[in-house]
C-alpha positions as MATLAB code, in Angstrom:
seq = 'MRNVYHAIMDPSVNPLRNLPVAQRMQAMVYLSIMWTTVFCAAAGLWLWFGELIVAHVMIAVGFLITGLTFHRADIRNRVLS';
ca = [
      -8.888  -36.359   11.493;
     -11.524  -36.786   14.376;
      -8.777  -36.745   17.074;
      -7.073  -33.473   15.622;
     -10.593  -31.771   15.417;
     -11.200  -32.868   19.272;
      -7.579  -31.823   20.251;
      -8.138  -28.306   18.903;
     -12.111  -27.531   19.319;
     -13.117  -29.529   22.318;
     -12.453  -27.480   25.347;
     -12.480  -30.490   27.542;
      -9.533  -32.225   25.756;
      -7.519  -28.971   24.292;
      -4.709  -27.240   26.982;
      -7.408  -24.821   27.811;
      -9.200  -27.488   29.709;
      -7.771  -26.411   33.026;
      -8.702  -22.739   32.989;
     -11.789  -21.635   34.701;
     -14.914  -21.817   32.170;
     -15.476  -18.354   31.688;
     -11.564  -18.028   30.751;
     -11.955  -20.923   28.548;
     -14.829  -19.752   26.550;
     -13.446  -16.272   26.284;
     -10.363  -17.763   24.871;
     -12.197  -19.879   22.342;
     -14.404  -17.001   21.403;
     -11.150  -15.050   20.584;
      -9.463  -17.578   18.752;
     -12.715  -18.250   16.631;
     -13.061  -14.607   15.938;
      -9.291  -14.626   14.835;
      -9.498  -17.314   12.803;
     -12.771  -15.914   11.127;
     -10.648  -12.724   10.348;
      -7.755  -14.737    8.991;
      -9.913  -16.344    6.357;
     -12.044  -13.625    5.384;
      -8.941  -11.225    5.021;
      -7.274  -13.767    2.879;
     -10.471  -14.189    0.824;
     -10.858  -10.446    0.464;
      -6.996   -9.556   -0.256;
      -6.612  -12.204   -2.553;
      -7.915   -9.515   -5.136;
      -4.809   -7.474   -4.658;
      -1.818   -9.455   -3.709;
      -2.703  -13.012   -4.656;
      -3.021  -16.282   -2.911;
       0.639  -16.964   -2.187;
       1.453  -13.863   -0.108;
      -1.615  -12.955    1.962;
      -3.353  -16.545    2.505;
      -0.146  -18.273    3.513;
       0.902  -15.665    5.728;
      -2.475  -14.966    7.501;
      -2.775  -18.862    8.068;
       0.659  -18.975    9.388;
       0.083  -16.304   11.921;
      -3.149  -17.771   12.944;
      -1.347  -21.077   13.618;
       1.364  -19.367   15.538;
      -1.308  -17.241   17.731;
      -3.216  -20.445   18.313;
      -0.102  -22.572   19.220;
       1.128  -19.899   21.673;
      -2.294  -19.674   23.403;
      -2.399  -23.522   23.854;
       1.216  -23.644   24.887;
       0.650  -20.918   27.480;
      -2.313  -22.791   28.918;
      -0.437  -26.221   28.736;
       2.470  -24.425   30.781;
       0.113  -23.142   33.372;
      -1.650  -26.358   33.776;
       1.480  -27.881   34.540;
       2.407  -25.484   37.133;
      -0.998  -25.466   38.802;
      -0.705  -29.432   38.925;
];
């Protein structure tokens, strides 16, 4: 579990590691805001649509955006190396 946490949350380990510090922080801040929005919206919309639809779709979209962000940074790292 610790390795998974560091692979995502530690900017010196995740695929954003080769970005300039300012861009790395900006990307991590945007991802944190996105995840906060996902969980808050999922909790709030539970009252109207139920857990199965809203929460799962929001989490899936959050994983997709995070994965695409890390994938693009990894491709950029390979090109620059």
